[in-house]
Chimera marker file (.cmm) of the C-alpha trace (Angstrom):
<marker_set name="trace">
<marker id="1" x="-0.329" y="0.312" z="-0.105" r="1" g="1" b="0" radius="0.5"/>
<marker id="2" x="0.915" y="2.700" z="-0.614" r="1" g="1" b="0" radius="0.5"/>
<marker id="3" x="1.800" y="5.545" z="2.024" r="1" g="1" b="0" radius="0.5"/>
<marker id="4" x="-1.042" y="9.037" z="1.889" r="1" g="1" b="0" radius="0.5"/>
<marker id="5" x="1.948" y="11.036" z="1.015" r="1" g="1" b="0" radius="0.5"/>
<marker id="6" x="2.728" y="8.704" z="-1.742" r="1" g="1" b="0" radius="0.5"/>
<marker id="7" x="-0.633" y="8.979" z="-2.407" r="1" g="1" b="0" radius="0.5"/>
<marker id="8" x="-0.973" y="12.853" z="-2.692" r="1" g="1" b="0" radius="0.5"/>
<marker id="9" x="1.928" y="12.198" z="-5.350" r="1" g="1" b="0" radius="0.5"/>
<marker id="10" x="0.825" y="9.766" z="-8.090" r="1" g="1" b="0" radius="0.5"/>
<marker id="11" x="-2.595" y="12.480" z="-7.068" r="1" g="1" b="0" radius="0.5"/>
<marker id="12" x="-1.458" y="14.838" z="-8.967" r="1" g="1" b="0" radius="0.5"/>
<marker id="13" x="0.832" y="12.832" z="-10.691" r="1" g="1" b="0" radius="0.5"/>
<marker id="14" x="-2.061" y="11.459" z="-12.567" r="1" g="1" b="0" radius="0.5"/>
<marker id="15" x="-3.454" y="15.083" z="-13.202" r="1" g="1" b="0" radius="0.5"/>
<marker id="16" x="-0.627" y="16.456" z="-14.822" r="1" g="1" b="0" radius="0.5"/>
<marker id="17" x="0.001" y="13.563" z="-17.032" r="1" g="1" b="0" radius="0.5"/>
<marker id="18" x="-3.213" y="15.310" z="-18.466" r="1" g="1" b="0" radius="0.5"/>
<marker id="19" x="-1.164" y="18.534" z="-19.256" r="1" g="1" b="0" radius="0.5"/>
<marker id="20" x="-3.202" y="21.129" z="-17.900" r="1" g="1" b="0" radius="0.5"/>
<marker id="21" x="-3.004" y="25.112" z="-17.848" r="1" g="1" b="0" radius="0.5"/>
<marker id="22" x="-4.624" y="24.924" z="-13.719" r="1" g="1" b="0" radius="0.5"/>
<marker id="23" x="-4.147" y="22.032" z="-11.133" r="1" g="1" b="0" radius="0.5"/>
<marker id="24" x="-6.917" y="22.391" z="-8.476" r="1" g="1" b="0" radius="0.5"/>
<marker id="25" x="-5.844" y="20.236" z="-5.288" r="1" g="1" b="0" radius="0.5"/>
<marker id="26" x="-7.829" y="19.909" z="-1.927" r="1" g="1" b="0" radius="0.5"/>
<marker id="27" x="-6.219" y="20.141" z="0.695" r="1" g="1" b="0" radius="0.5"/>
<marker id="28" x="-2.781" y="17.741" z="-0.837" r="1" g="1" b="0" radius="0.5"/>
<marker id="29" x="-1.086" y="17.997" z="3.069" r="1" g="1" b="0" radius="0.5"/>
<marker id="30" x="-4.318" y="16.930" z="5.236" r="1" g="1" b="0" radius="0.5"/>
<marker id="31" x="-3.408" y="13.777" z="7.306" r="1" g="1" b="0" radius="0.5"/>
<marker id="32" x="0.654" y="13.800" z="6.156" r="1" g="1" b="0" radius="0.5"/>
<marker id="33" x="3.782" y="13.602" z="8.395" r="1" g="1" b="0" radius="0.5"/>
<marker id="34" x="5.092" y="17.058" z="8.548" r="1" g="1" b="0" radius="0.5"/>
<marker id="35" x="8.401" y="15.507" z="6.049" r="1" g="1" b="0" radius="0.5"/>
<marker id="36" x="6.037" y="14.384" z="4.000" r="1" g="1" b="0" radius="0.5"/>
<marker id="37" x="4.353" y="18.089" z="3.888" r="1" g="1" b="0" radius="0.5"/>
<marker id="38" x="7.160" y="19.769" z="2.789" r="1" g="1" b="0" radius="0.5"/>
<marker id="39" x="7.690" y="17.181" z="0.426" r="1" g="1" b="0" radius="0.5"/>
<marker id="40" x="4.186" y="18.263" z="-1.316" r="1" g="1" b="0" radius="0.5"/>
<marker id="41" x="4.426" y="21.176" z="-1.227" r="1" g="1" b="0" radius="0.5"/>
<marker id="42" x="8.067" y="21.103" z="-3.421" r="1" g="1" b="0" radius="0.5"/>
<marker id="43" x="6.345" y="19.151" z="-6.093" r="1" g="1" b="0" radius="0.5"/>
<marker id="44" x="4.028" y="21.802" z="-5.496" r="1" g="1" b="0" radius="0.5"/>
<marker id="45" x="6.946" y="24.561" z="-6.297" r="1" g="1" b="0" radius="0.5"/>
<marker id="46" x="8.464" y="22.546" z="-8.398" r="1" g="1" b="0" radius="0.5"/>
<marker id="47" x="4.501" y="22.158" z="-10.495" r="1" g="1" b="0" radius="0.5"/>
<marker id="48" x="4.237" y="26.160" z="-10.714" r="1" g="1" b="0" radius="0.5"/>
<marker id="49" x="8.019" y="26.542" z="-11.828" r="1" g="1" b="0" radius="0.5"/>
<marker id="50" x="6.216" y="24.705" z="-14.671" r="1" g="1" b="0" radius="0.5"/>
<marker id="51" x="4.262" y="27.732" z="-15.527" r="1" g="1" b="0" radius="0.5"/>
<marker id="52" x="0.422" y="25.383" z="-14.238" r="1" g="1" b="0" radius="0.5"/>
<marker id="53" x="-1.372" y="27.527" z="-12.037" r="1" g="1" b="0" radius="0.5"/>
<marker id="54" x="-2.801" y="26.166" z="-8.838" r="1" g="1" b="0" radius="0.5"/>
<marker id="55" x="-6.026" y="27.194" z="-7.413" r="1" g="1" b="0" radius="0.5"/>
<marker id="56" x="-4.905" y="25.093" z="-3.927" r="1" g="1" b="0" radius="0.5"/>
<marker id="57" x="-7.230" y="25.132" z="-0.796" r="1" g="1" b="0" radius="0.5"/>
<marker id="58" x="-5.011" y="24.176" z="1.628" r="1" g="1" b="0" radius="0.5"/>
<marker id="59" x="-6.078" y="24.748" z="6.216" r="1" g="1" b="0" radius="0.5"/>
<marker id="60" x="-2.239" y="25.496" z="6.919" r="1" g="1" b="0" radius="0.5"/>
<marker id="61" x="-2.275" y="28.587" z="5.285" r="1" g="1" b="0" radius="0.5"/>
<marker id="62" x="1.508" y="29.546" z="6.356" r="1" g="1" b="0" radius="0.5"/>
<marker id="63" x="2.818" y="26.760" z="4.357" r="1" g="1" b="0" radius="0.5"/>
<marker id="64" x="0.467" y="27.736" z="1.625" r="1" g="1" b="0" radius="0.5"/>
<marker id="65" x="1.293" y="31.820" z="1.278" r="1" g="1" b="0" radius="0.5"/>
<marker id="66" x="4.590" y="31.379" z="1.475" r="1" g="1" b="0" radius="0.5"/>
<marker id="67" x="3.733" y="29.021" z="-2.065" r="1" g="1" b="0" radius="0.5"/>
<marker id="68" x="1.274" y="31.722" z="-2.818" r="1" g="1" b="0" radius="0.5"/>
<marker id="69" x="1.271" y="34.435" z="-5.338" r="1" g="1" b="0" radius="0.5"/>
<marker id="70" x="-2.320" y="35.276" z="-3.910" r="1" g="1" b="0" radius="0.5"/>
<marker id="71" x="-4.338" y="34.241" z="-0.788" r="1" g="1" b="0" radius="0.5"/>
<marker id="72" x="-7.427" y="34.086" z="0.254" r="1" g="1" b="0" radius="0.5"/>
<marker id="73" x="-8.665" y="34.055" z="3.741" r="1" g="1" b="0" radius="0.5"/>
<marker id="74" x="-12.752" y="32.020" z="3.999" r="1" g="1" b="0" radius="0.5"/>
<marker id="75" x="-14.307" y="32.843" z="7.348" r="1" g="1" b="0" radius="0.5"/>
<marker id="76" x="-18.336" y="30.566" z="7.496" r="1" g="1" b="0" radius="0.5"/>
<marker id="77" x="-17.448" y="30.484" z="3.598" r="1" g="1" b="0" radius="0.5"/>
<marker id="78" x="-17.220" y="34.113" z="2.725" r="1" g="1" b="0" radius="0.5"/>
<marker id="79" x="-13.608" y="36.451" z="1.722" r="1" g="1" b="0" radius="0.5"/>
<marker id="80" x="-12.621" y="37.390" z="5.019" r="1" g="1" b="0" radius="0.5"/>
<marker id="81" x="-9.266" y="38.570" z="3.367" r="1" g="1" b="0" radius="0.5"/>
<marker id="82" x="-7.514" y="38.017" z="0.239" r="1" g="1" b="0" radius="0.5"/>
<marker id="83" x="-3.704" y="39.821" z="-1.108" r="1" g="1" b="0" radius="0.5"/>
<marker id="84" x="-0.894" y="39.442" z="-2.286" r="1" g="1" b="0" radius="0.5"/>
<marker id="85" x="1.012" y="36.344" z="-0.191" r="1" g="1" b="0" radius="0.5"/>
<marker id="86" x="3.638" y="38.067" z="0.943" r="1" g="1" b="0" radius="0.5"/>
<marker id="87" x="1.677" y="41.018" z="1.584" r="1" g="1" b="0" radius="0.5"/>
<marker id="88" x="-0.272" y="39.098" z="3.567" r="1" g="1" b="0" radius="0.5"/>
<marker id="89" x="2.214" y="37.173" z="5.461" r="1" g="1" b="0" radius="0.5"/>
<marker id="90" x="3.828" y="40.749" z="7.381" r="1" g="1" b="0" radius="0.5"/>
<marker id="91" x="0.409" y="41.363" z="8.947" r="1" g="1" b="0" radius="0.5"/>
<marker id="92" x="0.808" y="41.584" z="12.273" r="1" g="1" b="0" radius="0.5"/>
<marker id="93" x="-3.171" y="40.903" z="12.594" r="1" g="1" b="0" radius="0.5"/>
<marker id="94" x="-3.249" y="37.547" z="10.410" r="1" g="1" b="0" radius="0.5"/>
<marker id="95" x="-0.368" y="36.478" z="11.768" r="1" g="1" b="0" radius="0.5"/>
<marker id="96" x="-1.755" y="36.211" z="14.803" r="1" g="1" b="0" radius="0.5"/>
<marker id="97" x="-5.424" y="34.652" z="14.187" r="1" g="1" b="0" radius="0.5"/>
<marker id="98" x="-5.116" y="32.420" z="11.488" r="1" g="1" b="0" radius="0.5"/>
<marker id="99" x="-0.916" y="31.188" z="11.291" r="1" g="1" b="0" radius="0.5"/>
<marker id="100" x="-0.308" y="30.873" z="14.565" r="1" g="1" b="0" radius="0.5"/>
<link id1="1" id2="2" r="1" g="1" b="0" radius="0.2"/>
<link id1="2" id2="3" r="1" g="1" b="0" radius="0.2"/>
<link id1="3" id2="4" r="1" g="1" b="0" radius="0.2"/>
<link id1="4" id2="5" r="1" g="1" b="0" radius="0.2"/>
<link id1="5" id2="6" r="1" g="1" b="0" radius="0.2"/>
<link id1="6" id2="7" r="1" g="1" b="0" radius="0.2"/>
<link id1="7" id2="8" r="1" g="1" b="0" radius="0.2"/>
<link id1="8" id2="9" r="1" g="1" b="0" radius="0.2"/>
<link id1="9" id2="10" r="1" g="1" b="0" radius="0.2"/>
<link id1="10" id2="11" r="1" g="1" b="0" radius="0.2"/>
<link id1="11" id2="12" r="1" g="1" b="0" radius="0.2"/>
<link id1="12" id2="13" r="1" g="1" b="0" radius="0.2"/>
<link id1="13" id2="14" r="1" g="1" b="0" radius="0.2"/>
<link id1="14" id2="15" r="1" g="1" b="0" radius="0.2"/>
<link id1="15" id2="16" r="1" g="1" b="0" radius="0.2"/>
<link id1="16" id2="17" r="1" g="1" b="0" radius="0.2"/>
<link id1="17" id2="18" r="1" g="1" b="0" radius="0.2"/>
<link id1="18" id2="19" r="1" g="1" b="0" radius="0.2"/>
<link id1="19" id2="20" r="1" g="1" b="0" radius="0.2"/>
<link id1="20" id2="21" r="1" g="1" b="0" radius="0.2"/>
<link id1="21" id2="22" r="1" g="1" b="0" radius="0.2"/>
<link id1="22" id2="23" r="1" g="1" b="0" radius="0.2"/>
<link id1="23" id2="24" r="1" g="1" b="0" radius="0.2"/>
<link id1="24" id2="25" r="1" g="1" b="0" radius="0.2"/>
<link id1="25" id2="26" r="1" g="1" b="0" radius="0.2"/>
<link id1="26" id2="27" r="1" g="1" b="0" radius="0.2"/>
<link id1="27" id2="28" r="1" g="1" b="0" radius="0.2"/>
<link id1="28" id2="29" r="1" g="1" b="0" radius="0.2"/>
<link id1="29" id2="30" r="1" g="1" b="0" radius="0.2"/>
<link id1="30" id2="31" r="1" g="1" b="0" radius="0.2"/>
<link id1="31" id2="32" r="1" g="1" b="0" radius="0.2"/>
<link id1="32" id2="33" r="1" g="1" b="0" radius="0.2"/>
<link id1="33" id2="34" r="1" g="1" b="0" radius="0.2"/>
<link id1="34" id2="35" r="1" g="1" b="0" radius="0.2"/>
<link id1="35" id2="36" r="1" g="1" b="0" radius="0.2"/>
<link id1="36" id2="37" r="1" g="1" b="0" radius="0.2"/>
<link id1="37" id2="38" r="1" g="1" b="0" radius="0.2"/>
<link id1="38" id2="39" r="1" g="1" b="0" radius="0.2"/>
<link id1="39" id2="40" r="1" g="1" b="0" radius="0.2"/>
<link id1="40" id2="41" r="1" g="1" b="0" radius="0.2"/>
<link id1="41" id2="42" r="1" g="1" b="0" radius="0.2"/>
<link id1="42" id2="43" r="1" g="1" b="0" radius="0.2"/>
<link id1="43" id2="44" r="1" g="1" b="0" radius="0.2"/>
<link id1="44" id2="45" r="1" g="1" b="0" radius="0.2"/>
<link id1="45" id2="46" r="1" g="1" b="0" radius="0.2"/>
<link id1="46" id2="47" r="1" g="1" b="0" radius="0.2"/>
<link id1="47" id2="48" r="1" g="1" b="0" radius="0.2"/>
<link id1="48" id2="49" r="1" g="1" b="0" radius="0.2"/>
<link id1="49" id2="50" r="1" g="1" b="0" radius="0.2"/>
<link id1="50" id2="51" r="1" g="1" b="0" radius="0.2"/>
<link id1="51" id2="52" r="1" g="1" b="0" radius="0.2"/>
<link id1="52" id2="53" r="1" g="1" b="0" radius="0.2"/>
<link id1="53" id2="54" r="1" g="1" b="0" radius="0.2"/>
<link id1="54" id2="55" r="1" g="1" b="0" radius="0.2"/>
<link id1="55" id2="56" r="1" g="1" b="0" radius="0.2"/>
<link id1="56" id2="57" r="1" g="1" b="0" radius="0.2"/>
<link id1="57" id2="58" r="1" g="1" b="0" radius="0.2"/>
<link id1="58" id2="59" r="1" g="1" b="0" radius="0.2"/>
<link id1="59" id2="60" r="1" g="1" b="0" radius="0.2"/>
<link id1="60" id2="61" r="1" g="1" b="0" radius="0.2"/>
<link id1="61" id2="62" r="1" g="1" b="0" radius="0.2"/>
<link id1="62" id2="63" r="1" g="1" b="0" radius="0.2"/>
<link id1="63" id2="64" r="1" g="1" b="0" radius="0.2"/>
<link id1="64" id2="65" r="1" g="1" b="0" radius="0.2"/>
<link id1="65" id2="66" r="1" g="1" b="0" radius="0.2"/>
<link id1="66" id2="67" r="1" g="1" b="0" radius="0.2"/>
<link id1="67" id2="68" r="1" g="1" b="0" radius="0.2"/>
<link id1="68" id2="69" r="1" g="1" b="0" radius="0.2"/>
<link id1="69" id2="70" r="1" g="1" b="0" radius="0.2"/>
<link id1="70" id2="71" r="1" g="1" b="0" radius="0.2"/>
<link id1="71" id2="72" r="1" g="1" b="0" radius="0.2"/>
<link id1="72" id2="73" r="1" g="1" b="0" radius="0.2"/>
<link id1="73" id2="74" r="1" g="1" b="0" radius="0.2"/>
<link id1="74" id2="75" r="1" g="1" b="0" radius="0.2"/>
<link id1="75" id2="76" r="1" g="1" b="0" radius="0.2"/>
<link id1="76" id2="77" r="1" g="1" b="0" radius="0.2"/>
<link id1="77" id2="78" r="1" g="1" b="0" radius="0.2"/>
<link id1="78" id2="79" r="1" g="1" b="0" radius="0.2"/>
<link id1="79" id2="80" r="1" g="1" b="0" radius="0.2"/>
<link id1="80" id2="81" r="1" g="1" b="0" radius="0.2"/>
<link id1="81" id2="82" r="1" g="1" b="0" radius="0.2"/>
<link id1="82" id2="83" r="1" g="1" b="0" radius="0.2"/>
<link id1="83" id2="84" r="1" g="1" b="0" radius="0.2"/>
<link id1="84" id2="85" r="1" g="1" b="0" radius="0.2"/>
<link id1="85" id2="86" r="1" g="1" b="0" radius="0.2"/>
<link id1="86" id2="87" r="1" g="1" b="0" radius="0.2"/>
<link id1="87" id2="88" r="1" g="1" b="0" radius="0.2"/>
<link id1="88" id2="89" r="1" g="1" b="0" radius="0.2"/>
<link id1="89" id2="90" r="1" g="1" b="0" radius="0.2"/>
<link id1="90" id2="91" r="1" g="1" b="0" radius="0.2"/>
<link id1="91" id2="92" r="1" g="1" b="0" radius="0.2"/>
<link id1="92" id2="93" r="1" g="1" b="0" radius="0.2"/>
<link id1="93" id2="94" r="1" g="1" b="0" radius="0.2"/>
<link id1="94" id2="95" r="1" g="1" b="0" radius="0.2"/>
<link id1="95" id2="96" r="1" g="1" b="0" radius="0.2"/>
<link id1="96" id2="97" r="1" g="1" b="0" radius="0.2"/>
<link id1="97" id2="98" r="1" g="1" b="0" radius="0.2"/>
<link id1="98" id2="99" r="1" g="1" b="0" radius="0.2"/>
<link id1="99" id2="100" r="1" g="1" b="0" radius="0.2"/>
</marker_set>
């Protein structure tokens, strides 16, 4: 059997076989050990560098914002905050409320 990280990598590989222009990833780090999260996000970064647009839904906001160009923060299904990822990371209120 495949580990959680291997399953995520396989799912991304299968999605990339059709050479998409945009890739939707829903919680790719869910249930993974921290070292596997790093591997999955390194792969996402590599995919991004190949010119594929990535729409990422992720609870680990800090890791997601580190590789993102732009971010949205949802609260109760509504957009609470949005902006360039690096600005969101640097905002003290956002750091306290969402990034730990």
